C-alpha positions in Angstrom: 110.5 101.3 5.4 107.4 100.2 8.1 105.8 102.9 9.9 104.4 102.6 13.5 101.2 101.5 13.5 100.5 105.0 15.5 102.5 107.8 17.5 100.9 108.7 21.3 101.8 111.7 22.4 102.3 113.1 26.0 101.3 116.9 26.0 102.6 118.9 29.0 106.4 119.1 28.6 106.3 117.2 25.5 104.3 119.1 22.4 103.7 122.3 24.6 105.5 123.8 27.0 103.3 123.7 30.1 105.4 121.9 32.9 106.7 125.6 34.0 103.1 126.1 34.3 102.0 123.4 36.7 105.3 123.8 38.7 104.6 127.8 39.0 100.9 126.8 39.9 101.7 124.0 42.3 104.4 126.2 43.8 101.7 129.1 44.6 99.0 126.9 45.9 101.4 124.7 48.1 103.0 128.7 49.5 99.2 129.2 50.4 99.9 125.5 52.8 102.7 127.4 54.4 105.0 124.8 52.7 107.7 126.3 49.2 108.5 123.7 46.6 112.2 122.7 46.2 113.3 119.8 44.0 113.1 117.2 46.5 109.1 117.9 45.3 109.9 117.5 41.6 109.1 114.0 41.6 105.4 114.1 43.2 104.9 117.2 40.9 106.1 117.2 37.6 104.4 114.8 34.9 102.0 113.8 37.9 97.5 114.1 37.9 95.9 116.9 39.8 94.8 114.3 42.6 98.5 113.1 43.2 100.2 116.8 43.4 97.3 117.5 45.8 97.7 114.3 47.7 101.3 114.9 48.2 101.0 119.1 48.9 98.4 118.1 51.9 100.9 115.2 53.2 104.1 117.5 53.1 101.9 120.8 54.1 100.5 118.7 57.0 97.4 120.9 56.5 94.2 121.2 54.0 91.6 118.4 52.0 92.6 116.8 49.0 89.4 118.0 47.7 89.8 121.6 47.7 93.8 121.6 47.2 93.1 119.3 43.8 90.3 121.7 42.4 92.8 125.1 43.1 95.1 123.4 41.3 92.9 122.6 38.2 91.3 125.4 38.3 94.8 127.8 38.9 96.5 125.4 35.9 93.3 126.0 33.4 93.9 130.0 33.8 97.5 129.8 33.1 96.9 127.6 30.0 93.9 129.6 28.5 96.3 132.5 29.1 98.6 130.4 26.2 101.0 127.7 26.0 103.7 127.9 23.5 104.6 124.4 21.5 107.9 123.1 22.1 110.4 123.3 19.1 109.7 120.8 16.7 106.8 120.0 17.8 104.7 121.7 15.3 107.0 120.2 12.1 106.5 116.9 13.3 102.9 116.7 13.3 102.7 118.2 10.3 104.8 115.5 8.5 103.2 112.6 10.4 99.9 113.9 8.9 101.0 114.3 5.5 102.7 110.6 6.1 98.8 109.5 7.1 101.0 107.7 10.2 98.2 108.0 13.0 98.6 109.7 16.0 96.7 111.0 19.2 96.9 112.9 22.5 97.6 111.0 25.6 98.1 113.6 28.7 97.7 113.2 32.2 95.9 116.9 32.1 92.5 117.2 33.6 89.8 117.4 30.4 89.5 121.0 30.5 93.1 121.5 30.3 93.2 119.4 27.5 90.7 120.8 25.5 91.9 124.7 26.0 95.4 123.4 24.7 94.1 121.5 21.2 91.4 124.7 20.8 94.8 126.9 21.3 98.3 126.2 20.9 97.1 123.0 18.9 94.1 123.8 16.9 95.1 123.1 13.6 96.8 120.0 14.6 94.6 116.8 13.8 94.7 114.2 16.2 92.8 110.8 15.7 91.4 112.0 19.7 92.4 113.3 22.7 92.6 111.7 26.1 93.0 113.2 29.3 93.2 112.0 33.2 89.5 112.1 33.1 89.0 109.5 30.4 90.5 106.5 31.8 90.0 105.1 35.7 93.7 105.3 36.0 96.1 108.0 34.8 99.7 108.0 34.5 102.0 106.0 35.9 99.3 103.3 35.4 99.4 101.7 32.1 95.8 102.1 31.4 95.7 105.8 29.4 98.3 104.0 26.6 96.5 100.6 26.7 93.1 102.4 26.3 94.6 104.4 23.3 95.9 101.8 21.3 92.9 99.5 22.0 90.6 103.2 20.8 92.9 103.0 17.7 92.9 99.3 17.0 96.6 98.7 16.8 98.7 96.4 19.4 100.8 98.7 22.4 103.7 97.0 21.0 103.2 98.4 17.7 102.8 102.3 19.1 105.2 104.8 19.6 104.8 106.6 22.8 106.7 110.5 23.0 107.2 111.5 26.3 108.9 113.5 28.6 108.4 112.7 32.3 109.3 109.5 34.1 106.1 108.5 35.2 104.9 109.0 31.6 107.1 106.9 30.1 106.7 104.6 32.9 103.2 104.5 31.8 103.6 104.4 28.3 106.3 101.4 29.0 103.7 99.2 31.0 101.4 99.2 28.3 103.8 98.1 26.2 105.0 100.9 23.7 108.2 101.8 22.2 108.8 105.0 24.2 110.7 108.0 22.8 112.0 110.5 25.5 112.5 113.8 25.1 113.4 114.9 28.4 111.8 118.5 30.1 112.4 119.0 33.7 113.6 116.1 34.9 115.6 113.1 34.0 114.2 110.2 32.9 116.4 106.7 33.5 117.8 104.5 30.2 115.7 101.2 30.0 115.0 98.8 27.7 112.7 100.1 24.9 113.1 103.7 25.8 115.1 105.8 23.2 115.9 109.4 23.6 116.1 112.7 22.2 117.2 116.4 22.9 114.6 117.6 21.6 111.4 117.1 18.7 113.6 119.3 16.4 116.0 115.6 16.2 112.9 113.6 15.7 111.1 112.6 12.1 109.4 110.3 10.8 112.5 108.4 10.4 113.6 108.5 13.7 110.4 107.2 14.8 110.7 104.2 12.5 114.0 103.1 14.1 112.3 103.2 17.5 109.0 100.7 16.2 111.7 98.7 14.3 113.8 98.1 17.6 110.5 97.2 19.6 109.9 97.2 23.4 112.2 95.1 24.0 115.4 96.3 22.7 117.7 97.5 24.7 118.2 101.5 25.7 119.6 102.4 22.2 118.4 104.0 18.8 119.2 106.7 17.1 119.7 109.1 20.2 119.9 106.0 22.7 122.1 106.9 25.7 
């Protein structure tokens, strides 16, 4: 069976259970601006880069500086992550399986470099990623395609031969716009079905066979696959 040329993993909400930490961080900062987060804010917070969430909070609160709010978000989130970011169920087993099979895999995150390095040195310390990409490593981060294009280029493979594993609408949009096949394992926000997207309820359902099936379907296939919806 043909393996995907590479597997590109999102971090927050996909490999580590940090989306709740990020939401709590944004809620804390928003409260300081006089705004309480609700479900209406979720699309502008979950899976979004620090700068995007900061811009949203300043806009809905009608006060504050984007730069200052972004710095407060990054600092508070980093402290929470440093205190511990548990792995998502099935993550460790899947990563170990890819390593044994010698399938290249990398981390492609919209979090700042400091947060990525903290998680990689902590919860993911024993994982041998080919490399990690953070929001600081491309001019534009998710939902733009730049991070996934950069990752594929660094690995020397085409994006269409890569399977990206994502949990959020913005991350899925980023990977798909880059031309990757996308395996969606939703966390806090639902992700709409689309061509080239496959779905699993948990990483516990995902193994190399599932990733191969996704890769064989390709980025132009309909919404289907071993766990398609």
